[in-house]
C-alpha distance (Angstrom), angle and dihedral (degrees) to the residues before:
residue distance angle dihedral
M1 . . .
N2 3.87 . .
K3 3.77 128.9 .
N4 3.85 92.7 -79.1
N5 3.79 93.1 58.7
L6 3.81 92.8 -111.2
I7 3.75 126.9 145.9
E8 3.71 103.9 -135.0
N9 3.90 123.9 -171.6
L10 3.74 135.2 165.6
I11 3.78 101.9 -135.8
Y12 3.78 135.2 -162.0
I13 3.78 118.3 -157.7
P14 3.79 116.0 -164.1
S15 3.85 113.2 -125.4
G16 3.79 115.0 172.3
E17 3.73 108.7 -69.8
V18 3.84 94.7 -12.9
R19 3.80 134.5 62.3
L20 3.82 119.5 -133.8
E21 3.69 110.0 -138.6
G22 3.74 123.6 -150.2
S23 3.77 149.0 157.3
L24 3.89 117.0 -119.7
E25 3.76 119.2 -166.6
I26 3.81 120.1 -178.4
P27 3.80 122.0 -172.6
E28 3.81 113.6 -147.8
A29 3.89 94.9 -111.3
A30 3.82 93.9 38.5
A31 3.89 112.9 160.2
G32 3.86 94.0 178.3
V33 3.74 149.9 11.8
V34 3.73 128.6 -130.4
L35 3.85 119.3 -154.9
F36 3.79 110.4 -154.8
A37 3.80 116.5 -147.5
H38 3.74 116.0 -164.7
G39 3.73 114.2 -177.0
M40 3.75 117.5 -139.8
R41 3.83 93.8 165.4
F42 3.79 141.3 35.2
D43 3.77 96.1 -117.5
I44 3.74 97.1 109.3
D45 3.75 92.9 173.5
L46 3.76 90.8 55.0
L47 3.85 92.0 48.7
A48 3.73 91.2 46.1
R49 3.85 93.5 49.9
R50 3.92 89.6 50.8
L51 3.87 91.0 48.2
L52 3.85 88.6 51.1
I53 3.76 90.2 49.9
A54 3.85 92.8 49.5
T55 3.81 87.4 47.0
K56 3.78 95.0 52.7
W57 3.83 90.0 46.7
L58 3.79 90.2 53.2
Q59 3.82 90.1 50.3
E60 3.83 88.8 54.6
Q61 3.79 96.9 51.3
E62 3.76 119.3 97.1
K63 3.84 93.7 -137.2
T64 3.86 97.8 45.9
R65 3.94 105.6 28.4
N66 3.84 93.9 92.9
L67 3.74 97.2 42.5
A68 3.77 121.3 106.1
L69 3.82 111.8 -108.3
G70 3.73 129.0 -132.7
Y71 3.91 132.6 170.1
F72 3.80 126.4 -140.8
G73 3.75 114.2 -168.5
A74 3.70 130.8 -170.3
S75 3.80 127.6 -170.9
T76 3.81 109.6 -23.1
G77 3.81 87.0 -11.1
A78 3.72 86.2 75.4
A79 3.82 91.9 62.2
A80 3.83 89.9 48.8
A81 3.82 90.2 48.6
I82 3.86 89.5 54.2
Q83 3.74 93.5 45.5
T84 3.82 91.9 49.5
A85 3.69 94.4 45.6
A86 3.74 92.6 51.9
T87 3.80 90.0 51.7
L88 3.89 91.9 49.1
G89 3.81 96.5 43.3
E90 3.81 116.7 -171.3
Q91 3.86 91.8 1.8
V92 3.82 86.5 83.9
R93 3.80 111.1 65.5
A94 3.82 100.6 -166.7
V95 3.89 140.2 -1.9
V96 3.84 122.9 -153.7
S97 3.75 122.1 -167.7
R98 3.85 118.2 -161.1
G99 3.74 115.0 -171.0
G100 3.78 86.2 -27.4
R101 3.72 136.1 156.5
P102 3.93 103.1 -118.6
D103 3.85 86.4 158.0
L104 3.80 84.6 75.2
A105 3.85 89.5 63.7
W106 3.83 103.8 40.2
T107 3.78 93.1 134.3
Y108 3.67 91.2 60.4
L109 3.80 104.0 43.8
D110 3.86 93.5 86.6
K111 3.86 89.8 52.5
I112 3.82 97.6 58.9
K113 3.81 113.5 109.3
S114 3.88 96.9 -175.2
P115 3.94 127.8 75.8
T116 3.67 109.3 -83.8
């Protein structure tokens, strides 16, 4: 634990032939967890699959399985967050898009159940 009472971990999530690398920080009194999706490419389906894999991983971990789930998407990651949130329905409590590309996920927007 660091001076701010955070549990910090570098994590590796298995995803087929690759490992997704991330940073997980959990404050002591955390009520939720936010997955940050930053798009570096225009393969929205690939980004959405990876976000779904990371989500399922969090739902399986003892320290995160009971936390509310939110997505924060930037650039093309916003489209992936929208697509994944539409797939998971009410499991995702909120979606935030910062400078994102929601236009790349138009067909999913009306399927989202959470505040966006």
